[in-house]
C-alpha positions as CSV (number, residue, x, y, z in Angstrom):
1,G,116.7,111.3,100.8
2,K,115.9,114.0,98.1
3,T,118.5,116.7,98.9
4,S,121.0,113.8,99.5
5,L,120.6,112.5,95.9
6,L,121.3,116.2,94.6
7,A,124.4,116.5,96.6
8,S,125.6,113.3,94.7
9,L,124.4,113.7,91.4
10,S,125.7,117.3,91.2
11,R,127.5,119.8,92.6
12,A,125.0,121.4,94.6
13,H,125.6,122.6,97.9
14,T,122.7,122.2,100.6
15,R,121.9,121.7,103.8
16,I,120.9,118.3,104.2
17,G,118.9,117.8,107.1
18,P,117.7,114.4,108.8
19,E,114.6,114.7,109.9
20,E,111.5,114.9,107.2
21,F,110.5,118.4,105.3
22,S,113.7,119.9,106.1
23,T,113.8,121.4,102.8
24,T,112.2,124.9,102.6
25,R,112.8,126.2,99.0
26,P,114.0,124.5,95.9
27,H,117.2,123.8,95.1
28,V,118.6,123.7,91.9
29,G,121.6,121.3,90.6
30,V,123.1,120.6,87.3
31,I,124.5,117.2,86.2
32,S,127.5,118.3,83.1
33,F,128.6,115.6,81.0
34,R,131.3,115.2,78.8
35,D,129.4,116.1,75.4
36,R,128.2,119.4,77.3
37,V,124.8,118.2,77.6
38,E,123.6,119.3,80.9
39,I,120.3,118.1,83.1
40,R,118.8,120.1,85.5
41,L,117.8,118.6,88.6
42,C,115.2,120.6,91.4
43,D,114.9,119.5,94.8
44,L,111.2,120.8,95.7
45,P,110.2,120.7,99.6
46,G,108.2,117.7,100.3
47,L,104.2,117.6,99.8
48,K,101.2,116.5,101.9
49,P,98.3,115.5,100.7
50,G,95.8,118.7,99.1
51,A,99.1,120.4,98.1
52,H,97.8,121.6,95.2
53,Q,94.5,123.7,96.5
54,D,97.5,125.0,99.1
55,P,98.3,128.7,98.2
56,L,101.2,129.3,100.0
57,M,102.8,126.1,100.0
58,G,101.6,123.4,97.5
59,R,101.1,125.6,94.7
60,R,104.3,127.4,95.1
61,I,106.5,124.1,95.5
62,L,104.3,122.3,92.2
63,R,104.6,125.3,90.1
64,H,108.1,124.0,89.1
65,T,106.6,121.3,87.6
66,Y,105.5,123.9,85.0
67,R,109.1,123.3,82.5
68,S,110.1,120.3,83.8
69,R,110.1,117.4,81.2
70,A,110.3,114.4,83.4
71,L,109.4,114.0,87.1
72,A,111.2,111.8,89.8
73,F,109.2,110.7,92.7
74,V,111.8,110.0,95.5
75,V,110.6,108.1,98.4
76,D,112.4,106.5,101.6
77,V,112.3,102.9,101.2
78,A,114.3,102.2,104.5
79,R,111.6,103.7,107.0
80,G,111.2,100.7,108.9
81,D,107.7,102.3,110.4
82,R,106.2,101.7,106.6
83,S,104.9,99.1,104.7
84,A,105.9,98.5,100.9
85,L,102.1,99.3,101.2
86,E,102.2,102.4,102.3
87,T,105.1,103.6,100.4
88,L,103.2,102.9,96.9
89,D,100.4,105.3,98.4
90,E,102.6,108.2,99.1
91,V,104.1,107.6,95.5
92,E,100.7,107.8,94.2
93,M,99.7,111.1,96.5
94,L,102.6,112.7,95.4
95,R,102.0,111.7,91.4
96,E,97.9,112.2,92.1
97,E,99.2,116.0,93.6
98,A,101.6,117.1,90.4
99,I,98.2,116.2,88.5
100,R,96.0,118.0,90.0
101,F,98.0,120.9,89.9
102,D,98.6,120.4,86.3
103,P,96.9,117.6,83.9
104,L,100.0,117.9,81.8
105,N,102.3,116.5,84.3
106,A,100.2,113.3,83.5
107,E,101.9,113.1,80.3
108,K,104.9,113.4,81.2
109,P,107.3,110.4,81.9
110,W,108.2,109.7,85.0
111,V,110.3,107.4,87.1
112,V,110.1,106.6,91.0
113,V,113.5,107.0,93.3
114,G,114.1,104.7,96.3
115,T,116.8,106.1,98.6
116,K,118.7,104.7,101.4
117,C,118.9,101.2,100.0
118,D,122.2,100.9,101.8
119,M,119.9,100.0,104.9
120,L,119.7,96.2,104.2
121,H,118.5,95.4,107.3
122,R,115.3,97.5,107.3
123,D,114.3,95.8,104.2
124,A,114.9,98.7,101.7
125,L,115.4,96.4,98.7
126,Y,112.6,94.1,99.3
127,H,110.3,97.5,99.8
128,L,111.7,98.7,96.7
129,D,110.9,95.0,94.4
130,S,107.4,95.4,95.8
131,L,107.4,98.8,95.3
132,Y,107.7,98.0,91.2
133,F,106.0,95.1,91.2
134,R,102.4,97.0,92.7
135,L,102.9,100.1,90.2
136,R,102.9,97.5,87.5
137,A,99.8,96.0,88.8
138,R,98.0,99.1,89.1
139,H,99.5,101.2,86.1
140,G,99.5,98.3,83.8
141,V,103.0,99.7,82.2
142,D,106.2,99.8,83.4
143,V,107.4,102.3,85.7
144,P,111.1,102.7,86.5
145,V,111.9,101.8,89.9
146,V,115.6,103.3,90.6
147,G,117.1,102.3,94.2
148,T,119.8,104.6,95.2
149,S,121.9,105.0,97.8
150,S,123.8,108.9,98.4
151,R,125.9,107.8,101.2
152,F,127.9,105.2,99.4
153,R,126.6,106.8,95.6
154,L,125.3,103.7,94.6
155,G,122.8,103.5,92.1
156,L,123.3,107.1,90.9
């Protein structure tokens, strides 16, 4: 998911594990453009509900959002055991944790990135489309939702 996306977008070399929560510390990657503009991406370990109160992991992870100019919430839209509504709840939980940790995060632009969109047999694109419309209905604005496939380098 997140780590595969970071490795696809930048030259970061990190361990990519098949299981959830395999990222245990932040990884930074840099996207360099020809006009010498650079964008730094930070792959943070996954968050669980209540992370903003957890001094050991949650706050250590969320402190990296202080200097960020935008937030990208990366979710797996191809998990067959989840509905589109559960994916929406995950996005809402991630954003809420970031805002509870630092209220300034509410003012930052944000995007939702759906990973593993190459898995068509798992209705990944349906979940992605449903997620966009549900976010728009809940927030009243168009929230950018991007589908990606790190495996085939699509949507990057």
